[in-house]
BAGU-7559 format. One record per residue (C-alpha): x, y, z; residue in one letter. Coordinates in pm, 1 decimal, always signed. Example, Ala and Ser with C-alpha at 12.3 -4.5 7.8 and 13.67 -1.06 7.14 Angstrom:
2
(site (+1230.0,-450.0,+780.0),"a"),
(site (+1367.0,-106.0,+714.0),"s"),
REM end
This chain:
448
(site (-1161.7,+1881.6,-2489.6),"m"),
(site (-784.7,+1885.0,-2490.1),"g"),
(site (-748.9,+1771.8,-2853.2),"a"),
(site (-486.3,+1917.2,-3085.4),"i"),
(site (-593.6,+1947.7,-3450.4),"r"),
(site (-330.0,+1941.0,-3721.9),"i"),
(site (-407.4,+2056.4,-4078.1),"g"),
(site (-738.6,+2152.6,-4236.3),"v"),
(site (-1012.7,+1986.2,-4437.3),"g"),
(site (-1124.0,+1623.6,-4438.6),"p"),
(site (-767.7,+1489.5,-4402.2),"l"),
(site (-695.3,+1683.5,-4084.1),"a"),
(site (-536.8,+1471.8,-3807.8),"l"),
(site (-643.0,+1482.1,-3445.1),"t"),
(site (-441.7,+1349.3,-3151.5),"r"),
(site (-493.2,+1371.3,-2779.0),"q"),
(site (-295.7,+1630.7,-2586.5),"a"),
(site (-65.9,+1458.5,-2332.7),"p"),
(site (-243.5,+1592.6,-2023.4),"f"),
(site (-594.3,+1702.8,-1936.0),"i"),
(site (-607.4,+2084.9,-1914.3),"p"),
(site (-658.3,+2218.9,-1564.2),"g"),
(site (-562.4,+1896.5,-1384.8),"a"),
(site (-327.4,+1933.2,-1088.2),"t"),
(site (-245.1,+1560.8,-1107.3),"l"),
(site (-229.2,+1349.8,-1424.2),"d"),
(site (-25.6,+1030.7,-1395.5),"l"),
(site (-29.2,+842.9,-1727.1),"r"),
(site (+142.8,+518.3,-1634.0),"f"),
(site (+82.9,+351.7,-1971.0),"v"),
(site (+224.9,+645.3,-2168.9),"a"),
(site (+496.3,+709.5,-1905.6),"d"),
(site (+404.8,+1080.4,-1888.6),"a"),
(site (+334.4,+1262.1,-1560.8),"y"),
(site (+198.6,+1588.1,-1423.7),"l"),
(site (+187.7,+1666.0,-1050.6),"v"),
(site (+112.6,+1997.6,-884.1),"g"),
(site (+60.6,+2129.7,-1236.1),"g"),
(site (+425.0,+2054.7,-1327.7),"q"),
(site (+552.7,+1796.7,-1576.8),"r"),
(site (+792.2,+1537.2,-1438.6),"a"),
(site (+939.6,+1193.7,-1493.3),"t"),
(site (+805.1,+909.9,-1279.1),"l"),
(site (+1122.7,+925.2,-1070.3),"a"),
(site (+1070.8,+1299.9,-1033.9),"g"),
(site (+710.6,+1253.4,-922.1),"v"),
(site (+806.4,+1001.6,-655.9),"l"),
(site (+1095.9,+1217.0,-531.4),"a"),
(site (+878.8,+1524.7,-473.2),"r"),
(site (+829.5,+1658.1,-122.2),"a"),
(site (+508.5,+1522.6,+22.7),"g"),
(site (+517.0,+1207.5,-190.6),"t"),
(site (+585.3,+862.8,-44.5),"t"),
(site (+668.5,+557.5,-250.6),"w"),
(site (+805.1,+232.6,-112.4),"s"),
(site (+826.9,-142.9,-151.3),"r"),
(site (+1121.9,-252.5,+57.8),"a"),
(site (+1196.5,-564.9,-140.9),"g"),
(site (+1237.1,-705.7,-490.8),"v"),
(site (+918.1,-734.3,-695.3),"g"),
(site (+837.3,-914.4,-1020.3),"l"),
(site (+608.7,-816.2,-1306.0),"k"),
(site (+530.3,-996.9,-1629.7),"r"),
(site (+633.0,-795.7,-1934.6),"d"),
(site (+319.1,-743.4,-2146.7),"p"),
(site (+517.5,-769.6,-2471.9),"v"),
(site (+774.4,-1046.8,-2420.8),"s"),
(site (+586.8,-1242.6,-2154.3),"g"),
(site (+904.7,-1271.0,-1946.4),"a"),
(site (+904.9,-1197.7,-1574.3),"w"),
(site (+1113.8,-889.5,-1494.1),"v"),
(site (+1269.1,-818.9,-1154.1),"q"),
(site (+1236.1,-468.2,-1009.7),"f"),
(site (+1479.2,-368.7,-737.0),"a"),
(site (+1370.7,-266.5,-388.9),"s"),
(site (+1160.3,+53.1,-402.2),"n"),
(site (+1161.0,+54.7,-783.7),"q"),
(site (+807.6,+100.9,-925.3),"p"),
(site (+687.8,-193.6,-1133.5),"r"),
(site (+581.9,+15.6,-1432.7),"r"),
(site (+571.4,-117.2,-1787.5),"q"),
(site (+373.6,-38.0,-2099.8),"s"),
(site (+49.6,-172.1,-1949.3),"d"),
(site (+65.7,+36.4,-1630.5),"g"),
(site (+190.8,+38.1,-1270.7),"l"),
(site (+150.1,-282.5,-1068.3),"l"),
(site (+71.4,-244.0,-697.4),"m"),
(site (+22.1,-541.3,-463.9),"e"),
(site (-41.4,-626.2,-102.0),"e"),
(site (+242.0,-774.8,+104.3),"a"),
(site (+291.0,-1150.0,+68.9),"r"),
(site (+533.8,-1411.8,+202.0),"t"),
(site (+644.0,-1717.9,+7.8),"n"),
(site (+685.5,-1992.7,+267.9),"l"),
(site (+895.4,-2214.9,+38.9),"v"),
(site (+1249.7,-2246.8,+177.8),"r"),
(site (+1420.8,-2206.7,-159.6),"s"),
(site (+1188.6,-2002.7,-384.0),"p"),
(site (+1458.2,-1963.2,-652.9),"s"),
(site (+1544.5,-2336.6,-642.6),"l"),
(site (+1901.7,-2256.5,-540.8),"v"),
(site (+2121.3,-2558.0,-470.6),"g"),
(site (+1944.3,-2805.6,-695.7),"g"),
(site (+2179.3,-3065.4,-847.7),"v"),
(site (+2070.9,-3275.0,-1149.8),"p"),
(site (+2024.6,-3638.1,-1051.3),"q"),
(site (+1831.6,-3952.5,-1139.1),"t"),
(site (+1612.0,-4101.3,-865.8),"y"),
(site (+1453.5,-4444.6,-844.2),"t"),
(site (+1349.7,-4407.6,-480.3),"a"),
(site (+1249.6,-4136.9,-235.3),"a"),
(site (+1529.6,-3890.2,-156.7),"a"),
(site (+1601.5,-3533.1,-49.2),"a"),
(site (+1962.1,-3518.6,-169.4),"g"),
(site (+2025.1,-3297.6,-469.6),"g"),
(site (+1709.0,-3091.8,-421.5),"f"),
(site (+1695.1,-2726.2,-313.0),"p"),
(site (+1652.9,-2670.9,+61.4),"a"),
(site (+1318.3,-2793.1,+188.1),"g"),
(site (+1223.6,-2987.1,-124.6),"m"),
(site (+1230.5,-3364.5,-163.7),"a"),
(site (+1102.7,-3649.7,-375.2),"l"),
(site (+897.3,-3829.1,-111.0),"l"),
(site (+758.1,-4109.2,-327.9),"n"),
(site (+868.2,-4291.7,-644.2),"v"),
(site (+698.9,-4617.1,-755.0),"p"),
(site (+922.5,-4916.4,-837.2),"p"),
(site (+1006.2,-4941.9,-1205.7),"g"),
(site (+1000.7,-4564.1,-1255.8),"v"),
(site (+1289.6,-4317.2,-1267.8),"s"),
(site (+1278.6,-3940.5,-1215.8),"v"),
(site (+1563.8,-3731.2,-1356.5),"t"),
(site (+1596.9,-3365.9,-1256.1),"t"),
(site (+1751.1,-3066.3,-1431.9),"a"),
(site (+1754.4,-2700.2,-1329.4),"y"),
(site (+1758.2,-2369.9,-1513.0),"g"),
(site (+1586.6,-2036.3,-1572.7),"t"),
(site (+1335.6,-1949.1,-1842.6),"e"),
(site (+1152.9,-1620.5,-1902.9),"a"),
(site (+1281.5,-1488.3,-1570.7),"g"),
(site (+1162.0,-1781.2,-1356.7),"l"),
(site (+1370.1,-2065.4,-1206.0),"p"),
(site (+1256.9,-2416.9,-1293.1),"y"),
(site (+1313.9,-2783.7,-1225.4),"v"),
(site (+1259.2,-3037.2,-1503.3),"d"),
(site (+1121.8,-3377.8,-1406.9),"l"),
(site (+1188.9,-3639.5,-1673.7),"t"),
(site (+980.6,-3939.2,-1570.9),"i"),
(site (+1001.9,-4278.2,-1741.7),"a"),
(site (+911.2,-4641.7,-1677.6),"g"),
(site (+620.7,-4866.0,-1585.0),"t"),
(site (+492.9,-4838.9,-1229.6),"a"),
(site (+522.8,-5159.6,-1028.5),"g"),
(site (+286.0,-5038.8,-755.7),"s"),
(site (+24.2,-4774.3,-680.4),"s"),
(site (+275.2,-4551.7,-498.7),"v"),
(site (+245.4,-4194.1,-634.1),"p"),
(site (+521.5,-3961.2,-748.7),"i"),
(site (+537.2,-3684.4,-490.1),"r"),
(site (+760.4,-3377.5,-516.7),"l"),
(site (+722.6,-3196.0,-184.5),"a"),
(site (+770.5,-2819.8,-165.2),"f"),
(site (+841.8,-2881.6,+204.9),"e"),
(site (+979.2,-3217.4,+317.8),"n"),
(site (+958.9,-3172.3,+696.9),"l"),
(site (+636.5,-3233.5,+886.9),"t"),
(site (+696.6,-2963.0,+1149.3),"t"),
(site (+851.2,-2681.2,+946.6),"s"),
(site (+580.6,-2489.9,+755.4),"m"),
(site (+341.4,-2360.4,+1021.8),"a"),
(site (-31.3,-2311.2,+964.2),"a"),
(site (-340.1,-2221.2,+1165.4),"v"),
(site (-668.8,-2407.2,+1148.5),"a"),
(site (-916.0,-2225.4,+925.9),"g"),
(site (-666.7,-2013.2,+734.9),"e"),
(site (-646.2,-2026.0,+356.3),"q"),
(site (-324.4,-2134.7,+186.9),"i"),
(site (-262.5,-2060.8,-181.9),"a"),
(site (-25.6,-2314.7,-339.9),"v"),
(site (+100.2,-2241.3,-690.3),"s"),
(site (+364.0,-2314.4,-951.6),"a"),
(site (+396.0,-2250.2,-1321.7),"f"),
(site (+418.5,-2559.7,-1540.1),"a"),
(site (+436.6,-2689.4,-1893.0),"r"),
(site (+494.1,-3016.2,-2076.8),"l"),
(site (+839.1,-3023.4,-2237.9),"i"),
(site (+826.9,-3369.5,-2396.3),"a"),
(site (+611.7,-3681.3,-2411.3),"g"),
(site (+249.4,-3721.4,-2309.8),"a"),
(site (+65.7,-3604.6,-2000.4),"a"),
(site (+90.7,-3841.0,-1699.1),"p"),
(site (-147.2,-4140.5,-1699.8),"p"),
(site (-307.8,-4054.0,-1363.8),"a"),
(site (-447.5,-3754.5,-1175.9),"v"),
(site (-179.7,-3486.5,-1148.7),"t"),
(site (-246.2,-3215.9,-892.1),"a"),
(site (-122.1,-2986.9,-619.0),"l"),
(site (-183.7,-3139.6,-276.9),"r"),
(site (-163.5,-3030.5,+84.9),"l"),
(site (-88.5,-3259.4,+378.4),"q"),
(site (-196.9,-3135.2,+721.6),"e"),
(site (-1.9,-3231.2,+1034.4),"h"),
(site (-57.5,-3180.6,+1405.1),"d"),
(site (+190.2,-3024.7,+1647.3),"g"),
(site (+389.8,-3348.8,+1671.5),"a"),
(site (+410.1,-3387.0,+1293.2),"g"),
(site (+152.0,-3666.2,+1265.8),"a"),
(site (-45.1,-3670.0,+940.6),"l"),
(site (-407.1,-3562.6,+986.9),"l"),
(site (-541.3,-3547.4,+631.4),"v"),
(site (-432.9,-3483.3,+273.7),"e"),
(site (-625.7,-3242.7,+52.6),"q"),
(site (-615.0,-3290.3,-325.0),"v"),
(site (-642.2,-3007.0,-576.0),"g"),
(site (-792.4,-3022.6,-922.8),"a"),
(site (-641.9,-3246.4,-1192.4),"d"),
(site (-417.7,-3024.1,-1405.6),"i"),
(site (-381.1,-3259.5,-1701.7),"r"),
(site (-651.2,-3091.5,-1916.6),"p"),
(site (-440.6,-2772.5,-1910.1),"a"),
(site (-101.1,-2940.6,-1939.5),"l"),
(site (+67.4,-2878.8,-2275.1),"d"),
(site (+365.7,-2687.0,-2414.1),"s"),
(site (+224.5,-2351.6,-2298.7),"t"),
(site (+336.2,-2216.4,-1961.5),"v"),
(site (+37.7,-2194.7,-1727.2),"r"),
(site (+7.4,-2119.5,-1359.9),"r"),
(site (-124.5,-2401.6,-1144.8),"l"),
(site (-313.5,-2272.1,-842.3),"v"),
(site (-514.3,-2431.0,-567.9),"h"),
(site (-637.2,-2261.2,-250.9),"v"),
(site (-666.1,-2494.0,+48.2),"f"),
(site (-825.9,-2427.7,+386.9),"t"),
(site (-638.9,-2568.4,+685.5),"a"),
(site (-860.6,-2799.8,+887.9),"g"),
(site (-919.9,-2852.5,+1257.4),"t"),
(site (-605.3,-2926.5,+1463.0),"n"),
(site (-375.7,-2840.1,+1171.6),"c"),
(site (-49.7,-2683.4,+1289.9),"q"),
(site (+186.4,-2765.6,+1002.1),"f"),
(site (+147.0,-2825.2,+628.8),"i"),
(site (+338.3,-3003.3,+352.0),"r"),
(site (+240.6,-2886.1,+1.9),"p"),
(site (+344.7,-3099.0,-295.4),"a"),
(site (+312.0,-3166.3,-666.9),"f"),
(site (+176.8,-3521.5,-700.7),"v"),
(site (+111.4,-3770.4,-979.9),"i"),
(site (-130.8,-4026.1,-836.9),"s"),
(site (-54.7,-4397.4,-846.4),"g"),
(site (-64.7,-4561.5,-1190.8),"f"),
(site (+26.2,-4924.2,-1118.3),"s"),
(site (+95.6,-5130.8,-1430.5),"g"),
(site (+89.1,-4831.2,-1663.1),"r"),
(site (+376.5,-4661.4,-1842.8),"a"),
(site (+484.0,-4299.4,-1816.6),"i"),
(site (+719.5,-4106.8,-2043.3),"n"),
(site (+727.4,-3729.9,-2013.9),"c"),
(site (+925.6,-3425.7,-1908.0),"t"),
(site (+742.5,-3174.1,-1690.5),"l"),
(site (+886.2,-2831.8,-1615.7),"r"),
(site (+782.3,-2668.9,-1286.4),"l"),
(site (+865.5,-2303.6,-1222.5),"y"),
(site (+876.5,-2083.6,-912.1),"a"),
(site (+684.5,-2282.7,-648.2),"p"),
(site (+498.5,-2058.9,-406.8),"k"),
(site (+306.9,-2123.0,-85.1),"v"),
(site (+142.9,-1817.9,+72.0),"a"),
(site (-130.6,-1737.8,+319.0),"r"),
(site (-438.9,-1591.3,+153.5),"g"),
(site (-720.2,-1673.8,-84.2),"a"),
(site (-547.7,-1559.3,-404.4),"y"),
(site (-207.5,-1579.5,-565.8),"v"),
(site (-4.6,-1269.4,-639.9),"t"),
(site (+308.7,-1237.3,-854.1),"t"),
(site (+590.8,-1488.9,-797.2),"p"),
(site (+820.6,-1425.2,-501.6),"i"),
(site (+1178.7,-1543.5,-549.9),"l"),
(site (+1483.9,-1558.6,-325.9),"g"),
(site (+1778.1,-1780.4,-241.7),"a"),
(site (+1660.2,-1859.5,+110.6),"a"),
(site (+1301.7,-1843.9,+229.4),"g"),
(site (+1059.0,-1764.1,+362.5),"p"),
(site (+1078.3,-1447.0,+149.9),"v"),
(site (+844.6,-1149.5,+198.9),"t"),
(site (+760.7,-898.5,-70.9),"r"),
(site (+633.3,-586.5,+112.0),"p"),
(site (+329.1,-388.0,+2.9),"q"),
(site (+362.1,-126.0,-270.5),"d"),
(site (+282.5,+210.6,-107.3),"v"),
(site (+202.7,+536.1,-292.3),"l"),
(site (+88.6,+846.5,-103.8),"r"),
(site (+68.4,+1217.1,-187.1),"f"),
(site (+27.2,+1494.1,+68.3),"s"),
(site (-273.8,+1715.7,+10.4),"q"),
(site (-46.4,+2019.5,-16.4),"a"),
(site (+163.3,+1856.2,-288.8),"a"),
(site (-151.1,+1787.2,-491.2),"l"),
(site (-289.9,+2138.9,-463.6),"g"),
(site (-632.5,+2000.5,-370.2),"m"),
(site (-815.8,+2198.4,-99.8),"p"),
(site (-1036.2,+1904.3,+1.4),"g"),
(site (-1365.4,+2093.3,+29.2),"s"),
(site (-1389.9,+2058.4,-347.8),"e"),
(site (-1208.5,+1863.4,-614.0),"g"),
(site (-1223.4,+1572.2,-854.4),"a"),
(site (-1051.2,+1235.1,-879.9),"l"),
(site (-1042.7,+984.1,-1165.0),"f"),
(site (-878.5,+641.5,-1169.8),"w"),
(site (-842.2,+389.6,-1448.8),"r"),
(site (-700.6,+42.6,-1399.9),"g"),
(site (-766.2,-321.7,-1326.4),"t"),
(site (-843.1,-460.6,-982.4),"v"),
(site (-666.2,-794.4,-941.9),"i"),
(site (-760.2,-1065.5,-692.1),"d"),
(site (-712.2,-953.8,-332.9),"s"),
(site (-724.4,-1140.2,-5.6),"t"),
(site (-1081.1,-1112.2,+126.8),"p"),
(site (-1147.2,-998.3,+480.1),"t"),
(site (-1509.3,-1023.9,+586.8),"a"),
(site (-1527.2,-695.5,+776.5),"t"),
(site (-1303.4,-474.8,+563.0),"v"),
(site (-1339.6,-317.8,+220.0),"s"),
(site (-1011.4,-277.2,+36.8),"s"),
(site (-907.5,+63.1,-91.0),"r"),
(site (-817.6,+147.2,-448.3),"i"),
(site (-751.3,+499.1,-324.7),"l"),
(site (-855.9,+730.2,-44.1),"e"),
(site (-826.0,+1106.7,-3.8),"l"),
(site (-850.7,+1201.7,+362.5),"g"),
(site (-969.9,+944.7,+612.1),"g"),
(site (-1194.9,+897.1,+910.3),"g"),
(site (-1475.5,+1152.2,+929.2),"a"),
(site (-1403.9,+1321.5,+595.5),"d"),
(site (-1291.1,+1120.5,+295.4),"a"),
(site (-1335.1,+1035.2,-69.8),"v"),
(site (-1280.6,+665.0,-139.9),"r"),
(site (-1267.6,+426.6,-434.4),"f"),
(site (-1337.7,+82.1,-288.7),"i"),
(site (-1360.0,-283.9,-372.3),"r"),
(site (-1611.7,-428.4,-130.4),"n"),
(site (-1520.5,-782.4,-22.9),"f"),
(site (-1870.8,-867.2,+91.7),"a"),
(site (-2029.7,-797.4,-247.3),"t"),
(site (-1730.7,-815.4,-482.6),"g"),
(site (-1826.3,-486.7,-650.6),"v"),
(site (-1647.4,-155.4,-696.8),"l"),
(site (-1779.6,+153.5,-520.8),"a"),
(site (-1719.1,+528.1,-487.7),"v"),
(site (-1793.4,+679.2,-146.7),"q"),
(site (-1798.4,+1038.0,-17.6),"v"),
(site (-1810.2,+1090.8,+360.3),"t"),
(site (-1850.6,+1420.2,+547.6),"a"),
(site (-1850.3,+1447.5,+926.0),"g"),
(site (-1853.1,+1067.0,+958.1),"s"),
(site (-2175.8,+1055.1,+755.8),"v"),
(site (-2173.3,+886.6,+416.0),"t"),
(site (-2321.4,+1140.3,+175.7),"q"),
(site (-2335.6,+906.3,-121.9),"i"),
(site (-2210.0,+564.7,-231.8),"t"),
(site (-2257.1,+415.8,-575.2),"t"),
(site (-2148.7,+69.2,-688.6),"s"),
(site (-2052.0,-78.5,-1022.1),"h"),
(site (-2336.0,-279.9,-1172.1),"s"),
(site (-2112.8,-575.7,-1263.2),"v"),
(site (-2142.5,-841.0,-991.1),"a"),
(site (-1767.8,-898.5,-967.6),"d"),
(site (-1539.8,-635.6,-1116.8),"a"),
(site (-1209.8,-818.3,-1068.0),"r"),
(site (-969.9,-837.7,-1360.6),"n"),
(site (-1166.3,-589.5,-1571.9),"q"),
(site (-1031.1,-259.4,-1700.0),"d"),
(site (-1252.6,+6.3,-1543.6),"v"),
(site (-1266.5,+383.3,-1493.7),"t"),
(site (-1397.0,+547.6,-1174.7),"m"),
(site (-1460.1,+916.9,-1115.0),"g"),
(site (-1597.7,+1162.0,-859.4),"v"),
(site (-1621.6,+1539.6,-823.8),"t"),
(site (-1748.5,+1728.4,-520.2),"w"),
(site (-1800.2,+2088.9,-410.7),"g"),
(site (-2067.2,+2356.0,-369.3),"g"),
(site (-2312.4,+2102.5,-231.8),"g"),
(site (-2293.4,+1887.3,-546.8),"v"),
(site (-2143.9,+1538.4,-580.6),"i"),
(site (-2112.2,+1352.0,-911.6),"r"),
(site (-2003.5,+987.8,-938.2),"l"),
(site (-1950.8,+738.5,-1215.9),"r"),
(site (-1803.4,+389.1,-1249.1),"i"),
(site (-1735.2,+216.5,-1580.2),"g"),
(site (-2021.5,+203.5,-1827.2),"s"),
(site (-2279.7,+295.4,-1561.7),"d"),
(site (-2462.6,+625.2,-1598.9),"a"),
(site (-2329.7,+916.5,-1395.7),"a"),
(site (-2504.3,+985.5,-1063.3),"v"),
(site (-2542.1,+1347.2,-949.7),"s"),
(site (-2682.9,+1470.2,-616.6),"v"),
(site (-2711.2,+1816.9,-464.5),"s"),
(site (-2770.7,+1964.9,-122.9),"g"),
(site (-2520.8,+1731.5,+43.9),"r"),
(site (-2256.8,+1816.8,+302.4),"a"),
(site (-1904.1,+1836.7,+165.3),"m"),
(site (-1600.9,+1665.1,+321.5),"p"),
(site (-1361.8,+1902.2,+498.5),"a"),
(site (-1033.9,+1731.3,+409.4),"i"),
(site (-733.5,+1922.0,+544.9),"t"),
(site (-372.9,+1819.6,+599.1),"g"),
(site (-442.1,+1468.0,+475.2),"q"),
(site (-304.9,+1230.9,+212.0),"q"),
(site (-414.5,+1077.7,-111.5),"l"),
(site (-329.4,+712.4,-45.5),"a"),
(site (-327.6,+481.1,-347.8),"v"),
(site (-368.9,+108.3,-289.9),"g"),
(site (-469.5,+151.3,+75.7),"a"),
(site (-645.3,+388.8,+311.7),"s"),
(site (-471.8,+691.0,+459.7),"a"),
(site (-447.7,+487.1,+778.7),"g"),
(site (-297.4,+185.0,+605.7),"g"),
(site (-603.2,-39.0,+574.8),"s"),
(site (-633.9,-345.2,+351.0),"v"),
(site (-484.5,-269.9,+6.8),"p"),
(site (-605.6,-365.5,-337.2),"v"),
(site (-389.3,-555.4,-584.0),"n"),
(site (-415.7,-351.2,-900.6),"m"),
(site (-267.1,-252.7,-1232.5),"l"),
(site (-307.3,+125.5,-1244.1),"m"),
(site (-317.9,+291.5,-1585.1),"r"),
(site (-406.9,+651.5,-1502.9),"r"),
(site (-474.4,+876.6,-1203.6),"l"),
(site (-612.8,+1229.7,-1250.9),"v"),
(site (-699.2,+1494.8,-992.4),"g"),
(site (-841.6,+1849.1,-991.5),"f"),
(site (-840.5,+2108.2,-715.3),"g"),
(site (-1192.5,+2228.0,-798.2),"r"),
(site (-1539.5,+2091.8,-859.8),"v"),
(site (-1615.1,+2006.7,-1223.2),"l"),
(site (-1937.7,+2096.6,-1397.0),"s"),
(site (-2149.0,+1812.2,-1530.3),"e"),
(site (-2020.9,+1872.4,-1883.2),"q"),
(site (-1656.6,+1886.5,-1770.4),"e"),
(site (-1694.8,+1576.5,-1555.7),"f"),
(site (-1844.3,+1369.6,-1836.5),"n"),
(site (-1584.3,+1493.8,-2084.4),"s"),
(site (-1288.1,+1409.9,-1859.1),"v"),
(site (-1435.2,+1070.6,-1768.8),"f"),
(site (-1487.8,+980.0,-2135.2),"a"),
(site (-1134.6,+1082.6,-2224.7),"r"),
(site (-976.2,+878.7,-1945.9),"i"),
(site (-1192.8,+575.3,-2024.4),"a"),
(site (-1117.2,+587.0,-2399.2),"a"),
REM end
């Protein structure tokens, strides 16, 4: 279906036509080719159409799939590259200088805050050891180099705090805090003692309550840039936090290495998202929002078909809410592609008159970070669903949703519910129900 054949005989060439025939919506983010309302358009043209809403009122970053460098996208500019369109939930980096602005190269033999970007400080240095800093940018991310040399004369650790004040970075008992930074070893050998992200908890007066220690990063520390991540849970009575990069005490042992730390980030939530930079923090990157009016899509709502291909990235779990990959309609009548936080699986759901007519889930226990295709068609009392490699499910005699005057919301519900972090590769819609043969053919083509 939809193939163009060139030539004759055994050497004939076949290539896929750019769009699926009959689709009212075919957004090919990987190929950078788009069809909406049955009309071809550029991505900018799609997003500028009446009835279409796109926004992210802040700078966003995305890692280039070819070069590996982090690329900045201006406010409201879609983060599309050759691997698809990145959409994320809103996040705030609590670090006071996310871009490490104001750092001045110096050599330290004792604790100090001078020369560091706002909010950062070297809180501990053991006697006999020096720490020399240098600043720069590599692959789109700001960094600080720590050249550490000497033999420790005590068990005092080396502690680079991402926040040096005890009553500055607020927290609430029970909330999750994701602390991260990219790192690599520039020269020398890995430190001689446990090297980890840590989190100090303080009460309302700034008194230290407890210090949590993340996993030792040394097994992963080499010349390759890797992201260090640890998710902490704030304990009872915690009102402020001080995250830090710490090399534990190594009294009597020598150290000689240069570590490069990039783009420190401290954010509320159970997962990390892309880096958030800025001269002065905290810095918030708003949610990516993509919505189409039903009229713009040419989808009547009582029948239609939707297909999505992409990768669901880690999202912040909320016990009582399922996050939306997409939703057409809302409330009593809706078609939804969901990632369920309670089970970790993907699901397709069709609801009519507030009654769920059918829900089917992906058989993989946790579908995060996997490329997957999801599809549904409905109309004439028939609903067909399929997710990934699972067999298609078809039911008949069911009530159909009566979706009128609504939106197709991508990355959230029509009402703005919890979004999914995702890399979207393709989105296809039809304004009619597809036969079983058509449905399977379109699904196979999108999944290929």
